[in-house]
N, C-alpha and C positions, 0 to 999 in steps of 0.2 A: 515353820518347817518341822515336820515330824522327825522323830529320832531315826526312822528307817531312811527317809529321804536324805537327811543330813549325813547318815552313814554312807549312803551310796555316793553322794557328791564328794565326801571326804576321801573315800576309797579311790575314786577315779582321779581326783586332783592329785592325790599322793602318788599314784602310779605314773601319772604324766610328769610330775616333778622328778621322780626317780629316772624315768626314761630319758628325760632331757640330758641327764648325765651319762647314763649307761649306753645310750644309743648315739652319743655325740660322734664317735669315730665311724661306726657303720653308716650313719646318716650322711656324713661327709663323703664317704666312699660312694654311696648310692647317688648322691647329687653329682659327683664327678663323672660317674658312668653315664648318667642321663644327660649331663651337659655336653659330654663328648658326642653322644648320639645326636643331640639337637644341632650341634655345630656342623655335623655332616649330613644334615637333612634326613635323619633317620626317625623312626617312630618308637614310641614307648607304649607297649601293649600292657593291659592290666587285666588279670584273670583271677576269678575265684568262683567257687561253687557254694550252694546254699546261701547263708547270710553273708559269706565272704564276697559274693559277687557284687554286693553293694559298694565295695571299694572301687570296683571297675566303673560303676555308674557315677560315683562321687567325683571322679576327676574328668568325666566326659562332658564336653560342651558346657563347662562350668564357669560362671562369672568369676573372674580372677584366676582362672585356670589356664593351663597351657594347651594350645591347639594341636600339638603333635601327639597327644595321648589318644589311644585307641582302645575302647573296651572290648574284651572278648566275651560275648554273651551267648551262652548255650542254654536255651529255654528249658530243656529237659533237666538240666543240672541246677537250675535256679529254684524258685519257690512257687511262682505264679501258675505253673502248669500242673502242679501237684507236689506238695511239700514232701509227702512220704516217698513217692517214687524218685524224687530228686536225690534222696539219701542213697537209694540203690544205684542210680546212675553215677554218682560221684565216686562210687567204689567199683565201678565197672571198667575193666581194661578196654582200650580201643575206642573210647568215646571221643577223646579230645583231639587226637592227631588229625583226623579228616576235617575237623572244624578249623583247626589252626592253619591247615594247608590252604584253606579258602581265604584266609586273611592276608596272605602274601607276605608273611614275615620274612625279613631279609637279614643277611649277615650285617652285623653292626647295629641292628635294632636292639631294643631292651624289652624284656618281658618281666613285669612285676607279678608275682603269684602270691595271692593271699590265701593262707590255709592255717587256721588256728591249730588244728590237730596235727597237720603236717605229715600225714601218713596215707591219706586216701589216694586211690589210683589216679584220679583226674589231675590233681596238682602235680603229682610225681611225673605223669606222662607229659604234662605241659612243660615241666622243667627239662625233661630229657629232650623233648622236641626243640626247645629253645637252644640248648647246648649243641645239638646236632647241626642246626642250620647256621650256627655262629652268632647267635644273639647272646647278650649278657642276661643273666638270670638274677633277679632280686627277689628274695623271699620275705614275706611278712608273716611270721609264725610264732608259736609258743614253743620254745625249745623244751621247757619243762613238760608240757603236754605231750609232745611227740616222744620224748624220752620215756615217759611213763607208760605209753601204750604201744610202742613200736613192736615189741616182742619179735625182734629179728627182721622186721620189715624196713625197707629203705625210708629215709626221712627227707623231706624237702630241704631241711637245714643242711643235709650232707651233700646236696647237689648244687645249691645256689652259689653264685659268685659272691653275692653280698647277702648276709642274713640280718634282717631287722627283727630281733627277738623282742616280742611285745611283753615278755616277762609274766604272762598270765598263768594262772594255775590250771591244771587239768579240769576241763568242764566249763571254763569261761566265767560262770557266775561267781560272784565274790561275797555275797551276803548270806549268812546262815539264817534260816527260819527256825527260831528257837523251838526245840522239842520235836521237830518234824524230820530232821535229817535231810531236809531239802535246802538247796541254794538258789537264790534269785539274784538279779542284777548283773546280767552279762555286760562286759565292757569291751570286747574285742573290736566291735565296729567303731566305737568312739575313739579308742586308742589308735586303731589302724588309720582312720580318716585324719586324725591329728598328725600322725607321723608322716603320711604321704603328702598332706598339704604343706607341711613344714619343708619337706624336701623340695617340692615343686616351687615353693616360694623362693627357696635358696637358688634354684636353677634359674628362675625368672629374673632374680636380682642380678645374677652374673650375665645373663643374656642382654639385659637392659643396658648394661654398660657399653655395649657395642651397638645399641639401638635396634636390636632385632629380637625382642621378646614377644612371641606370638601369643598374647594374652587376650582372652575373651572379655568383653564387657557385659554387664547385666543389660538385658534387653530394654530396660526402662531408663537407662542412662543416656544422656545426650551423646550423639555420634555413634551409638552402639551398632545400629543397623549397618552402617558403612564398614566399620571395623570388622564386625563379625562376618559379614558377607565376603569380605576379602579373604579372611582366614578359612572360611568354609570352602571357598573356591580352590584355595591352594591345597588343603589337606583332605578334601573329600575323595580324591582318587584312591587313597590308601586307607580310608576309614569308611566302611560300609554303613556306619550308624550316623553319618551326618546327612 
């Protein structure tokens, strides 16, 4: 392993170790909010723009994942339809609301919003919409990043019911390229996926005690077809991506 590779692994592992302690209480709160929604047959929507949208796909129809999660996918604000224009869209007011209205979010649902910078129009609008219709809002964001760049703008961290502060520095990348002034090695996706999967595992554990944890199996595992088909039939009416 080269020095750079080792440095990246060490940095990421160190951050995860630190977050295991610093996020213990907010992760417990997030799990409690999601557990309450699950027990009332509500849904957990996950939304992000740019690279943050990958967290929405991370928990969708995932082996070992919970079936009541619903990704909110807006192609124009992702990357595959045009990375440059997606940066424009995520800063444009009015993009998110009409899309969220089509998902049928209800009072008592949960929306998890991932935004590392925490100040762009799209995640702020999503949080406002969630609060308006009576959903609980959970933010996955960098408080340090949003604090550094807000300049008077509203921050996702100020709107959410539960804030999962990933502790990342402004700009996301964590390794300096000597003599260049550049940084490489972004970690927000790895950190965000770890935090969300840990929370959903906690929720699944609690649900399993009453025998009703709706967990997908890997398609190649014995009995997966039957289990997954049953879950898809139940949750498809409120998940357009199944």
